[in-house]
N, CA, C and O of each residue as an XYZ file, in Angstrom:
480
protein
N     -32.338   -243.847    -33.746
C     -32.799   -244.689    -34.837
C     -33.783   -245.713    -34.282
O     -33.598   -246.243    -33.187
N     -34.827   -245.980    -35.052
C     -35.819   -246.963    -34.636
C     -35.202   -248.355    -34.562
O     -34.337   -248.720    -35.359
N     -35.668   -249.107    -33.593
C     -35.168   -250.472    -33.454
C     -35.897   -251.390    -34.436
O     -36.922   -251.025    -35.011
N     -35.347   -252.574    -34.610
C     -35.957   -253.577    -35.472
C     -37.361   -253.906    -34.976
O     -38.285   -254.053    -35.777
N     -37.526   -254.024    -33.653
C     -38.831   -254.355    -33.080
C     -39.856   -253.247    -33.350
O     -41.024   -253.539    -33.609
N     -39.429   -251.980    -33.293
C     -40.347   -250.866    -33.555
C     -40.790   -250.862    -35.017
O     -41.962   -250.625    -35.310
N     -39.865   -251.121    -35.927
C     -40.212   -251.175    -37.356
C     -41.157   -252.341    -37.615
O     -42.119   -252.198    -38.370
N     -40.898   -253.489    -37.003
C     -41.779   -254.647    -37.182
C     -43.162   -254.392    -36.594
O     -44.163   -254.866    -37.130
N     -43.220   -253.642    -35.489
C     -44.519   -253.309    -34.892
C     -45.322   -252.408    -35.833
O     -46.526   -252.604    -35.997
N     -44.668   -251.431    -36.446
C     -45.342   -250.555    -37.412
C     -45.780   -251.370    -38.631
O     -46.884   -251.184    -39.143
N     -44.923   -252.260    -39.087
C     -45.257   -253.103    -40.239
C     -46.460   -253.981    -39.932
O     -47.312   -254.192    -40.796
N     -46.536   -254.492    -38.712
C     -47.677   -255.321    -38.335
C     -48.964   -254.506    -38.325
O     -50.010   -254.992    -38.756
N     -48.895   -253.274    -37.837
C     -50.077   -252.400    -37.849
C     -50.554   -252.128    -39.275
O     -51.751   -251.989    -39.524
N     -49.607   -252.056    -40.203
C     -49.939   -251.803    -41.610
C     -50.174   -253.092    -42.378
O     -50.396   -253.055    -43.589
N     -50.131   -254.237    -41.694
C     -50.323   -255.553    -42.303
C     -49.324   -255.788    -43.436
O     -49.687   -256.220    -44.530
N     -48.041   -255.487    -43.139
C     -46.968   -255.675    -44.109
C     -46.000   -256.741    -43.622
O     -45.733   -256.856    -42.426
N     -45.484   -257.506    -44.551
C     -44.424   -258.451    -44.238
C     -43.137   -257.886    -44.818
O     -43.051   -257.638    -46.021
N     -42.126   -257.679    -43.958
C     -40.874   -257.072    -44.396
C     -39.729   -258.068    -44.314
O     -39.655   -258.880    -43.392
N     -38.840   -257.991    -45.294
C     -37.614   -258.787    -45.245
C     -36.635   -258.090    -44.306
O     -36.866   -256.953    -43.896
N     -35.550   -258.766    -43.971
C     -34.528   -258.172    -43.099
C     -33.952   -256.905    -43.731
O     -33.705   -255.917    -43.040
N     -33.740   -256.941    -45.050
C     -33.197   -255.780    -45.760
C     -34.168   -254.609    -45.658
O     -33.760   -253.471    -45.424
N     -35.459   -254.898    -45.836
C     -36.477   -253.842    -45.750
C     -36.568   -253.269    -44.345
O     -36.761   -252.065    -44.177
N     -36.430   -254.118    -43.336
C     -36.475   -253.640    -41.952
C     -35.352   -252.637    -41.720
O     -35.582   -251.581    -41.130
N     -34.157   -252.948    -42.169
C     -33.018   -252.034    -42.013
C     -33.248   -250.734    -42.784
O     -32.997   -249.643    -42.274
N     -33.732   -250.871    -44.023
C     -33.976   -249.706    -44.875
C     -35.033   -248.795    -44.244
O     -34.838   -247.584    -44.145
N     -36.162   -249.392    -43.814
C     -37.242   -248.591    -43.261
C     -36.905   -248.043    -41.880
O     -37.441   -247.011    -41.478
N     -36.037   -248.711    -41.163
C     -35.600   -248.206    -39.876
C     -34.930   -246.846    -40.064
O     -35.215   -245.901    -39.328
N     -34.050   -246.752    -41.042
C     -33.361   -245.489    -41.322
C     -34.340   -244.442    -41.865
O     -34.298   -243.282    -41.453
N     -35.220   -244.846    -42.785
C     -36.150   -243.891    -43.388
C     -37.155   -243.355    -42.367
O     -37.396   -242.149    -42.311
N     -37.738   -244.240    -41.563
C     -38.710   -243.800    -40.565
C     -38.051   -242.941    -39.494
O     -38.663   -242.002    -38.984
N     -36.823   -243.253    -39.156
C     -36.091   -242.430    -38.188
C     -35.894   -241.022    -38.735
O     -36.010   -240.044    -37.997
N     -35.598   -240.919    -40.024
C     -35.455   -239.606    -40.669
C     -36.746   -238.807    -40.627
O     -36.726   -237.600    -40.386
N     -37.867   -239.476    -40.860
C     -39.173   -238.805    -40.812
C     -39.435   -238.290    -39.401
O     -39.875   -237.154    -39.224
N     -39.166   -239.122    -38.399
C     -39.393   -238.702    -37.016
C     -38.482   -237.539    -36.625
O     -38.890   -236.668    -35.856
N     -37.266   -237.515    -37.141
C     -36.359   -236.382    -36.885
C     -36.930   -235.105    -37.484
O     -36.815   -234.036    -36.884
N     -37.545   -235.202    -38.660
C     -38.176   -234.033    -39.284
C     -39.291   -233.499    -38.409
O     -39.447   -232.284    -38.284
N     -40.067   -234.380    -37.803
C     -41.136   -233.943    -36.908
C     -40.558   -233.267    -35.668
O     -41.146   -232.313    -35.159
N     -39.428   -233.740    -35.178
C     -38.782   -233.089    -34.027
C     -38.382   -231.663    -34.389
O     -38.524   -230.752    -33.573
N     -37.882   -231.466    -35.606
C     -37.498   -230.126    -36.063
C     -38.724   -229.223    -36.124
O     -38.684   -228.079    -35.670
N     -39.796   -229.732    -36.677
C     -41.033   -228.952    -36.773
C     -41.574   -228.657    -35.383
O     -42.043   -227.549    -35.120
N     -41.514   -229.635    -34.499
C     -42.025   -229.480    -33.136
C     -41.251   -228.410    -32.355
O     -41.790   -227.810    -31.425
N     -40.007   -228.177    -32.728
C     -39.174   -227.204    -32.015
C     -39.480   -225.758    -32.412
O     -38.986   -224.839    -31.759
N     -40.258   -225.529    -33.436
C     -40.581   -224.178    -33.895
C     -41.474   -223.500    -32.867
O     -42.453   -224.088    -32.407
N     -41.135   -222.249    -32.502
C     -41.925   -221.480    -31.535
C     -43.148   -220.900    -32.246
O     -43.016   -220.050    -33.126
N     -44.312   -221.354    -31.868
C     -45.554   -220.898    -32.490
C     -46.373   -220.019    -31.552
O     -47.566   -219.812    -31.772
N     -45.740   -219.511    -30.521
C     -46.431   -218.630    -29.568
C     -46.972   -217.412    -30.306
O     -46.221   -216.701    -30.974
N     -48.264   -217.172    -30.186
C     -48.889   -216.017    -30.807
C     -49.265   -216.202    -32.264
O     -49.820   -215.286    -32.869
N     -48.981   -217.350    -32.842
C     -49.345   -217.601    -34.240
C     -50.760   -218.168    -34.266
O     -51.058   -219.160    -33.599
N     -51.614   -217.532    -35.035
C     -53.011   -217.954    -35.108
C     -53.132   -219.266    -35.887
O     -52.489   -219.449    -36.920
N     -53.962   -220.171    -35.376
C     -54.199   -221.434    -36.083
C     -54.932   -221.153    -37.383
O     -55.760   -220.244    -37.451
N     -54.633   -221.926    -38.406
C     -55.308   -221.758    -39.680
C     -55.495   -223.106    -40.350
O     -54.681   -224.014    -40.187
N     -56.574   -223.224    -41.102
C     -56.813   -224.450    -41.849
C     -56.568   -224.228    -43.336
O     -56.371   -225.184    -44.087
N     -56.579   -222.966    -43.762
C     -56.258   -222.618    -45.143
C     -55.891   -221.144    -45.179
O     -56.250   -220.390    -44.275
N     -55.187   -220.735    -46.206
C     -54.645   -219.378    -46.220
C     -55.146   -218.515    -47.366
O     -54.711   -217.371    -47.499
N     -56.040   -219.022    -48.190
C     -56.464   -218.264    -49.367
C     -57.598   -217.295    -49.076
O     -57.822   -216.355    -49.839
N     -58.320   -217.516    -47.972
C     -59.454   -216.663    -47.672
C     -60.728   -217.104    -48.362
O     -61.782   -216.502    -48.157
N     -60.652   -218.146    -49.176
C     -61.844   -218.643    -49.865
C     -62.681   -219.488    -48.922
O     -62.165   -220.079    -47.973
N     -63.953   -219.538    -49.186
C     -64.827   -220.422    -48.426
C     -65.622   -221.268    -49.412
O     -65.662   -220.981    -50.609
N     -66.244   -222.303    -48.895
C     -67.030   -223.165    -49.777
C     -68.164   -222.372    -50.405
O     -68.858   -221.604    -49.738
N     -68.329   -222.573    -51.682
C     -69.403   -221.889    -52.395
C     -70.529   -222.887    -52.592
O     -70.355   -223.901    -53.268
N     -71.656   -222.609    -52.014
C     -72.804   -223.490    -52.153
C     -73.995   -222.674    -52.625
O     -74.034   -221.454    -52.466
N     -74.931   -223.343    -53.188
C     -76.154   -222.682    -53.627
C     -77.335   -223.526    -53.185
O     -77.196   -224.716    -52.904
N     -78.461   -222.913    -53.130
C     -79.678   -223.632    -52.779
C     -79.993   -224.639    -53.877
O     -79.750   -224.373    -55.054
N     -80.523   -225.775    -53.502
C     -80.903   -226.804    -54.454
C     -82.314   -226.489    -54.950
O     -83.305   -226.932    -54.370
N     -82.382   -225.725    -56.021
C     -83.673   -225.288    -56.543
C     -83.829   -225.740    -57.990
O     -82.847   -225.875    -58.719
N     -85.062   -225.969    -58.391
C     -85.356   -226.282    -59.786
C     -85.535   -224.959    -60.506
O     -86.353   -224.130    -60.108
N     -84.775   -224.768    -61.555
C     -84.897   -223.551    -62.349
C     -85.184   -223.959    -63.787
O     -84.429   -224.727    -64.384
N     -86.255   -223.454    -64.328
C     -86.610   -223.755    -65.713
C     -86.015   -222.685    -66.615
O     -86.215   -221.490    -66.399
N     -85.293   -223.124    -67.615
C     -84.729   -222.197    -68.580
C     -85.608   -222.221    -69.818
O     -86.393   -223.149    -70.011
N     -85.478   -221.216    -70.643
C     -86.345   -221.077    -71.809
C     -86.265   -222.272    -72.742
O     -87.290   -222.685    -73.286
N     -85.077   -222.845    -72.948
C     -84.950   -223.950    -73.889
C     -85.378   -225.288    -73.297
O     -85.474   -226.281    -74.018
N     -85.635   -225.323    -72.000
C     -86.082   -226.567    -71.367
C     -87.473   -226.368    -70.776
O     -87.859   -225.259    -70.406
N     -88.204   -227.458    -70.698
C     -89.539   -227.407    -70.130
C     -89.531   -228.134    -68.793
O     -89.035   -229.257    -68.701
N     -90.070   -227.513    -67.770
C     -90.188   -228.172    -66.471
C     -91.487   -228.961    -66.441
O     -92.484   -228.569    -67.048
N     -91.461   -230.054    -65.741
C     -92.678   -230.840    -65.629
C     -92.813   -231.353    -64.199
O     -91.864   -231.302    -63.416
N     -93.983   -231.838    -63.876
C     -94.256   -232.339    -62.536
C     -93.735   -233.769    -62.404
O     -93.371   -234.409    -63.390
N     -93.709   -234.253    -61.160
C     -93.291   -235.631    -60.897
C     -94.189   -236.606    -61.639
O     -93.705   -237.572    -62.230
N     -95.491   -236.363    -61.614
C     -96.429   -237.250    -62.311
C     -96.153   -237.281    -63.810
O     -96.242   -238.338    -64.435
N     -95.821   -236.139    -64.384
C     -95.508   -236.104    -65.814
C     -94.230   -236.895    -66.110
O     -94.144   -237.582    -67.128
N     -93.230   -236.794    -65.211
C     -91.992   -237.547    -65.397
C     -92.221   -239.044    -65.297
O     -91.597   -239.818    -66.023
N     -93.117   -239.462    -64.397
C     -93.316   -240.885    -64.135
C     -94.464   -241.503    -64.917
O     -94.767   -242.679    -64.715
N     -95.110   -240.758    -65.798
C     -96.291   -241.280    -66.490
C     -95.978   -242.470    -67.393
O     -96.863   -243.289    -67.639
N     -94.755   -242.592    -67.893
C     -94.396   -243.696    -68.778
C     -93.724   -244.858    -68.061
O     -93.301   -245.820    -68.701
N     -93.623   -244.779    -66.748
C     -93.006   -245.861    -65.982
C     -93.980   -247.033    -65.931
O     -95.133   -246.845    -65.543
N     -93.547   -248.250    -66.315
C     -94.471   -249.378    -66.387
C     -95.004   -249.838    -65.026
O     -96.140   -250.303    -64.944
N     -94.208   -249.718    -63.957
C     -94.646   -250.204    -62.652
C     -94.138   -249.249    -61.577
O     -92.931   -249.057    -61.424
N     -95.062   -248.658    -60.838
C     -94.658   -247.718    -59.799
C     -95.587   -247.792    -58.611
O     -96.728   -248.247    -58.703
N     -95.059   -247.327    -57.487
C     -95.831   -247.249    -56.246
C     -95.686   -245.827    -55.749
O     -94.701   -245.499    -55.088
N     -96.655   -244.977    -56.058
C     -96.530   -243.560    -55.742
C     -95.415   -242.963    -56.577
O     -95.448   -243.039    -57.806
N     -94.423   -242.366    -55.917
C     -93.286   -241.786    -56.632
C     -92.116   -242.762    -56.753
O     -91.040   -242.377    -57.210
N     -92.311   -244.016    -56.350
C     -91.259   -245.019    -56.420
C     -91.413   -245.843    -57.685
O     -92.522   -246.238    -58.045
N     -90.302   -246.103    -58.358
C     -90.300   -246.929    -59.561
C     -89.996   -248.361    -59.136
O     -88.984   -248.608    -58.479
N     -90.849   -249.295    -59.498
C     -90.664   -250.710    -59.179
C     -89.847   -251.349    -60.302
O     -90.207   -251.262    -61.476
N     -88.745   -251.990    -59.923
C     -87.872   -252.627    -60.908
C     -87.700   -254.092    -60.530
O     -87.912   -254.460    -59.375
N     -87.315   -254.940    -61.497
C     -87.101   -256.356    -61.193
C     -85.948   -256.533    -60.199
O     -84.993   -255.755    -60.188
N     -86.057   -257.556    -59.378
C     -85.007   -257.883    -58.420
C     -83.761   -258.341    -59.172
O     -83.855   -259.087    -60.147
N     -82.601   -257.894    -58.715
C     -81.335   -258.286    -59.321
C     -80.730   -259.389    -58.477
O     -80.459   -259.197    -57.291
N     -80.518   -260.538    -59.085
C     -79.908   -261.669    -58.382
C     -78.401   -261.578    -58.550
O     -77.903   -261.433    -59.667
N     -77.680   -261.661    -57.450
C     -76.231   -261.534    -57.504
C     -75.598   -262.700    -56.774
O     -75.944   -262.993    -55.630
N     -74.673   -263.359    -57.437
C     -73.896   -264.410    -56.807
C     -72.431   -264.112    -57.071
O     -72.028   -263.860    -58.207
N     -71.645   -264.144    -56.012
C     -70.202   -263.897    -56.152
C     -69.446   -264.993    -55.432
O     -69.823   -265.390    -54.330
N     -68.395   -265.479    -56.038
C     -67.575   -266.495    -55.389
C     -66.815   -265.864    -54.239
O     -66.404   -264.706    -54.312
N     -66.635   -266.625    -53.190
C     -65.862   -266.153    -52.052
C     -64.973   -267.277    -51.563
O     -65.185   -268.441    -51.903
N     -64.000   -266.933    -50.781
C     -63.115   -267.912    -50.180
C     -63.488   -267.999    -48.708
O     -63.461   -266.994    -47.998
N     -63.834   -269.189    -48.251
C     -64.196   -269.364    -46.856
C     -63.070   -270.084    -46.135
O     -62.370   -270.913    -46.716
N     -62.908   -269.760    -44.875
C     -61.874   -270.398    -44.060
C     -62.557   -271.000    -42.844
O     -63.268   -270.308    -42.116
N     -62.338   -272.292    -42.626
C     -62.941   -272.960    -41.481
C     -62.125   -272.677    -40.228
O     -61.016   -272.147    -40.309
N     -62.669   -273.029    -39.078
C     -61.968   -272.832    -37.814
C     -60.665   -273.620    -37.786
O     -59.733   -273.258    -37.068
N     -60.599   -274.681    -38.557
C     -59.391   -275.507    -38.606
C     -58.374   -274.958    -39.603
O     -57.283   -275.513    -39.737
N     -58.716   -273.873    -40.305
C     -57.795   -273.277    -41.263
C     -57.920   -273.817    -42.663
O     -57.127   -273.454    -43.532
N     -58.908   -274.689    -42.917
C     -59.094   -275.229    -44.261
C     -59.790   -274.185    -45.123
O     -60.632   -273.430    -44.637
N     -59.438   -274.146    -46.394
C     -60.066   -273.198    -47.300
C     -60.921   -273.924    -48.312
O     -60.699   -275.099    -48.602
N     -61.903   -273.217    -48.847
C     -62.765   -273.788    -49.865
C     -63.572   -272.688    -50.512
O     -63.616   -271.570    -50.000
N     -64.215   -272.987    -51.636
C     -65.025   -271.992    -52.313
C     -66.425   -272.013    -51.746
O     -66.962   -273.073    -51.423
N     -67.015   -270.832    -51.625
C     -68.379   -270.691    -51.143
C     -69.117   -269.718    -52.043
O     -68.531   -269.172    -52.977
N     -70.376   -269.500    -51.778
C     -71.159   -268.572    -52.577
C     -71.906   -267.625    -51.642
O     -72.428   -268.050    -50.612
N     -71.956   -266.347    -52.000
C     -72.807   -265.394    -51.317
C     -74.183   -265.516    -51.937
O     -74.306   -265.820    -53.123
N     -75.183   -265.290    -51.172
C     -76.535   -265.315    -51.709
C     -77.187   -263.973    -51.450
O     -76.965   -263.357    -50.408
N     -77.980   -263.525    -52.386
C     -78.743   -262.305    -52.223
C     -80.060   -262.687    -51.555
O     -80.869   -263.393    -52.156
N     -80.284   -262.244    -50.350
C     -81.511   -262.629    -49.623
C     -82.369   -261.434    -49.365
O     -83.438   -261.559    -48.767
């Protein structure tokens, strides 16, 4: 069975705060999980081929091509961008978005206060 210190070490890695009751509970549960891995580890896999999936399927991909269908009309980039009010070549120029979000800042002394992020 996992010790209290081992459970607390795992909890610290997961950034969890556990009560004494939770430490006892998770000690038993985590020990059970580790016992299951011991059982799996004891299985003789000599001669068994490694596999990542068993269905025989593979990823289906297609070429990224433009295909014009009868009910749709294909057009050039210039035709698509002809109504754009402001552009630089094939780039559409849009107004800058100003974003301000409140944040919590912590000083070296541990004091907290509200701050603002700035979009620069």
